[in-house]
C-alpha positions in Angstrom: 0.0 0.0 0.0 2.8 2.4 0.9 4.8 1.5 -2.2 1.8 2.2 -4.4 1.2 5.6 -2.8 4.9 6.4 -3.2 4.7 5.5 -6.9 1.6 7.7 -7.3 3.3 10.7 -5.7 6.5 10.3 -7.7 4.5 9.9 -10.9 2.7 13.2 -10.1 6.0 15.0 -9.6 7.5 13.5 -12.8 4.3 14.4 -14.8 4.4 18.0 -13.6 8.1 18.3 -14.4 7.6 17.0 -17.9 4.5 19.0 -18.7 5.9 22.3 -17.4 8.9 22.0 -19.8 6.6 21.7 -22.9 6.7 24.9 -25.1 3.5 26.7 -25.7 3.5 25.8 -29.4 3.3 22.1 -28.6 0.3 22.3 -26.2 -2.3 21.8 -28.9 -0.8 18.6 -30.4 0.0 17.3 -26.9 -3.6 17.9 -25.9 -4.9 16.1 -29.0 -2.8 13.1 -28.1 -4.0 13.0 -24.5 -7.6 13.2 -25.8 -7.0 10.1 -27.8 -5.5 8.3 -24.7 -8.4 9.4 -22.5 -10.8 8.1 -25.2 -9.1 4.6 -24.8 -9.4 4.9 -21.0 -13.1 5.8 -21.3 -13.8 2.9 -23.6 -12.0 0.6 -21.2 -14.1 1.8 -18.3 -17.3 1.3 -20.3 -16.2 -2.3 -21.2 -15.4 -3.1 -17.6 -18.7 -1.7 -16.5 -20.6 -3.6 -19.2 -18.9 -6.9 -18.4 -20.3 -6.8 -14.9 -18.0 -5.3 -12.4 -18.6 -6.9 -9.0 -19.6 -4.9 -6.0 -21.4 -1.6 -5.6 -18.3 0.4 -4.8 -16.5 -0.8 -7.9 -19.5 0.2 -10.1 -19.7 3.6 -8.4 -16.0 4.2 -8.9 -16.3 3.2 -12.6 -19.2 5.6 -13.2 -17.3 8.4 -11.5 -14.2 7.6 -13.6 -16.2 7.5 -16.8 -17.8 10.8 -16.0 -14.5 12.5 -15.2 -12.9 11.0 -18.4 -15.8 12.3 -20.5 -15.5 15.8 -19.0 -11.7 15.7 -19.6 -12.2 14.7 -23.3 -14.8 17.3 -24.0 -12.9 20.0 -22.3 -9.7 19.1 -24.1 -11.4 19.3 -27.5 -13.0 22.6 -26.6 -9.7 24.1 -25.6 -8.0 22.6 -28.7 -10.6 24.1 -30.9 -10.3 27.5 -29.2 -6.6 27.5 -29.6 -6.8 26.6 -33.3 -9.3 29.3 -33.8 -6.8 31.8 -32.4 -4.3 30.7 -35.0 -6.8 30.9 -37.8 -7.6 34.5 -36.8 -4.0 35.5 -37.1 -3.7 33.9 -40.6 -6.7 35.8 -41.8 -5.3 39.1 -40.5 -2.0 38.4 -42.3 -3.8 37.6 -45.5 -5.8 40.9 -45.3 -2.7 42.9 -44.6 -0.9 41.2 -47.5 -3.8 42.0 -49.8 -3.9 45.6 -48.7 -0.2 46.0 -49.5 -0.6 44.5 -53.0 -3.5 46.9 -53.8 -1.6 50.0 -52.7 1.3 49.1 -55.0 
């Protein structure tokens, strides 16, 4: 039990250290990748729940995990879409500025 808790705490520290070193330009692809991983986790939770998890506590924990996984996936896609929209806005502004320069020449 103590070893498992120690591994969990160390994994949290390593995860924080790794994610904090990621440059801002890589956050969108990284988030898309984690959305795919959470989709697999969500599917696994649904399969385990459907196969008949034994015990009421196990079923409650599975439903909670599925709910949090769903929230994480939806939120990740919303943030990714919002970040991509920000880049699209900059490209349109550059195109308009470029068109204005060509017309003035």
